[in-house]
N, C-alpha and C positions, 0 to 999 in steps of 0.2 A: 628647426628642420631636423629630422631624424630618419634612420634607415630601419625598415622592418621587412623581413622576407625577401630581401635582396633589392627592394625599391625604396625610393625616398618618399617621406611623408612631410606634410606641412602642418605645423601646429601654431596657430596664430591667435592671439588674445587682443580684442579690441572692444572698448567700452564695456568691460566686464563680461563679455561673451567670448567662448572658446570655440574656434573653428579648427577642425582636424580633418584632413583629407589626403588620400594617397595621390601622389603626383604621377604615378604609374610609369616611372622611369628609374633606371639605375645610374643614369648620367647626372652627376652632381651639378654641372654647369647648367644643364637644361632644367634641372629641378629648381635651382635658385631663380632662374628666369620665370618659371611658372609660379613659384611662391610669391615673387614680387608682383606678378599680375593679379594674383588673388588678393593680395594686400590692398592694391589700388582699387580693385572692385568693391572690396569691403568698405573702404573709407568713403568711396563715392556712392555707396548704397546700391551698387549694381550687381552684387554677388548673390546668387541664389544657389543653395546647396543642392547638388544632384547626387542621387544614390544609384548604385549599380543595379539594385534590384527593383527599381521602379517599374521596369517593363517586364519583370519576371512574373510568371503565373503561379497560382497557388500550388499547383501540383509540383512545380520546381522546388518550392519551399518544403513540402512534405517529403518529397523524394530525398532531398539532401538531409533532412532531419532523420529519416529512417535509415539512411545509409551511414551517416557519420555519428549521430548521437545515440539512437536506439540500441545499437549493439553494446554500449557501455553499461546499460542498466540490467536488472534482474531479469530472469526468464519470465517471471509473472508480469512484470511491467512491460516487457516486449510484447507479450500476448495482449495486454490491455491496449497498447498503442496500435497494434494491428486492427483490433475492433474499432477503436476510435477513428482510425484513418478512413475506414469504409464510410462511416457516418459523415465525416468532415468533407471527404472528396464528393460524396453524393450531393452535398448542399453547395460547396463553394466551387466545385468543378474547376474550370480553367479561368476563373476570375483573376485579374491582375492583382498583385499585392496592394497596389495603390487604391484599388477599388473596395478593399475590405476595410470598413469602418466600424466604430462601436455600434452603429445602428444595424449594420449587416450582421454582426455577431448577436445582437439582441433578437433579430429576425430568426436566426439559427436556433436560438433557445426556444422560441415560440414554436418552431416546426418540430423540435424534439418532443416538447410537451404534447403536441398534437398526435405524436406517435405513441404516447403513453409512457415516455421515458421518465425516470425518477430524477429528483434533483442531484442525488449523488452521482448518477450516470452522466448527467449533463456537466457537472463540475469536473469530473474526470476528463471528459473530452475537451473541455475548455482549458484545463490545466496542461494538456498536451499541446494544444494550440498556442497557448501563452508561452510555453517553453520554446516552441519552434520560432515564434516572433522574437523572443528575447535573444535568441541565437542570431537571428537575422539582423538584429539592431547592434548588439554588442560585439559579436565575433565576426560575422560575415559582412557587416556593414552594407547590407542591402537596402535597408530602409531607415528612416529617422526615428520612428517610435512604434511601440507595441499597442495596437488598438484594443487588445484583450484587457490590458491593464485598466482601461477606462470602464469596463463592464463589471458590475458587482457579481460576486458568486451567488448561487442559489442557496437559500436556507434549506439545510438538510434535516430531515426528521426520520432517518432510517435506522435509528437505534433499535435493536431487537432485544427482547427480554424473554428468551426461550432456551430451555435446557431440559434434558431427559431426567425424569424421575427414575428411581431404581426399577419400578414396575414397568415403565415404558421401555427401559433398556432391556430388561428380560424378554419382553415381547419382540422388540426390534431385533435383537441378536439371534433369536430363534428362527427368524424369518430370512436371515441373510445367507448367501452362499459362503463357503468357508474362506475363499480368497478375500472377499469383502469384509467378512467378520473380522479377520486379522487386522485389517486396515482400520476399521471402526474402533475396535478395542484399543489398538495402539494410539489412535487419535485421542481417545477418552483418557488415556493415562500419560499422555505427553503434551497435549494441547497444541500439536503441530498443525499448520495449515495444510490444505489438500495438496498443493504443489510441493511443499516441503516434504511431505510423505512420499509422494510418487517419484520424486527426484532423489530420494535418499539412496546412497550408495554404500557398499560395504567398506570402502576405504575411509568413510567417515564414521564407522562404528568401532567402538572400543569395548569389546565384551569383557576384558579384564577389569577395566575401570567402571564398567556399566554406564557408559556415556555414549552420546552421539553428537556430532558436530554438524549443524545446519549452515552450510556455506553461503547460500543465497537466501536471505531473508527479505521481508517486505521493506525494511528500513535500510537494507544494503549491508548491514553488519553481520558477520558470522556469530553464531551463539552455540554454547555447549549446553546440552540438555541431559540431565541425570535420568537414569532409567530406574523405575521401581521394579518389583518382582514380576509383575504381570507383563509389562512392556519387555523386560529382559528375557522372560520365558518365550515370548513370541520370536524375538530375534534369535534365541538360542536354537529354537526348533527350526527356523528358516535357514540357519547357518549350516545345517546338516544336509540340506537339499539345495544348495546354491545353484543358480542358473549359470552355465558355462558360457552363454552367449553375450552376457553383459554383467555389470557389477551392481545392478539394481537390487535393492532389498525386496521391494514389492513390484514384481513384474507380471506381465500378462502370461497366458498359457504359451504364447508364441515366443516368449522371452523378450518382449519389447516393453517400452514404457506404457503403463496403463493409460488409456485415453480417457481424459476427464469427462466428456459428455457420456461415455459408456458407463463410467463409475456412477455418475449421477443418476442415469437411467435405472440401473440396478438398485441403487439406494432408494429411489422413489417407489419402485415396485415393492421392495421389502417394507417400506413405511406404510404403503397402502394395505398390504396384508396384515400388518401389525395394528392397523387402524390408528395411526399416529399422524396427526395433520400439522400443517404449517411448520415444518422442520426441515432445516438445510444442513448440508455438510458442515458448514462453518459453526453451526450450533453445537457441534461436538466440542469445539474449542471453548464456547461459552459454558458448556457443562463441566469441562475440566476446571476452569477457573472458579465457577460457582461452588463446586463441591469442595475445592481447597478452602475457599472463604468460609463456607459453612462448617468446616472442620477447625476453624480458628487460625488458619495460616494468614499472616499478615500481608497486606496489600504489596509491600515492597518485594517480598519473595515471589509473590504471584506475578508481579510486573516483570521480574527478572526471568521467570520461567516462560512467560509469554513473549519475551524479547521486546518489550515496549520502551520507548524512549522516555515517555512521560507517564507517571503514575496515574494521572487523570484519565488516561485511556483505559487503564486497568479497571477503574470503577465501573465501566460499562458491563464488565463480565462478572464482577464480584457481587452477586445477588445473595442476600441473606434471607433465611426463613425465620419466623419468630423463635423457634426452639434454639437456633444457632445463636441468637442474640441473648438468650436467657443467661448465658455465662457472664455477659457484660453487666447485668443488673445483680446477679447472685453474689458477685464479689463484694457488694456493699453490705451483705449480711454479716460479714466478718467484723464490722464495726459496731455490732450490737450484741448484747447479751440476751438472747431470745428465751433463755430458761426462766426469766422473770415475767414473761408474758402470761397473763392469766388465761384460763380456759375460754374466756369471752373473746379473746383475740383483740383486746383493746390496745391499739398500737401506741396510744398516749402513754401506756404504763411501761413501755420498753425502756430499760435503764441502760444508759451508755456505760460500758466498762470503765 
């Protein structure tokens, strides 16, 4: 028996199984009596675990999750949770937690596919659902197990192989309004995500060292990004006309944070005028990494610039064109004395030095 949060808990082991339960009292004498009763019921096979959350509804789970856990994650993840919450609430509604089974969750997946949702979207929503249930099991002790853990993830095939050519970039930039042109060029030279750009504040900019610090990243760890001349010039120009209403580097005309949907709308209009199809804002990040790879920058450095945990993630962005690979095979020429090759070009007559 032990005390947690001001109340006594019983922890009993019998026949290799562990039973742990709050005795819901701070009175030690009463707690011992309750523990003895539970031991007797276990031995006699009359004990059935009861959980506080068995009668709770799904909206209780989500409300507690959004109030206690969601505020601890990045802004981008909070936005994702809000979107997922709408979808999950529309399907599970006021179901009791005890009514949500692996089959119910599989039915949810079917309903999402019927709406045209992609596997990655469904997996994101299930990840939120699974996290909420895990908290309900391990920390809140509402229920015994997480039903999402028994449902397999959907196989994703959402990898994109899209980046801007220099000609595409020229047409694209010429059709952008200036405020958006600055953002796009900065993205092309830093590889930052959309929200990292829109949330960037001057207190994270070091013009002397030509670096910026991204505090809230997708993986939760801050990263320092070096600035090349192009990116530095954009910040240098903006530093001369900083908005007094806030500390944002890229702000709207009203001095507020630029609205994501408005940015995408303006971006798509420019893409249409430039006759560029199937291109997303995130593909600017692809373009950044691809161009570095094509210039011979090794994947480890690209991975660090992108802020990836695992270099295998970086390989998605590091696309090579045949000419950029030529250097890899040309290096072998140094092992041969090509001056001995006759005009016929008979490779068999190449003499090794």
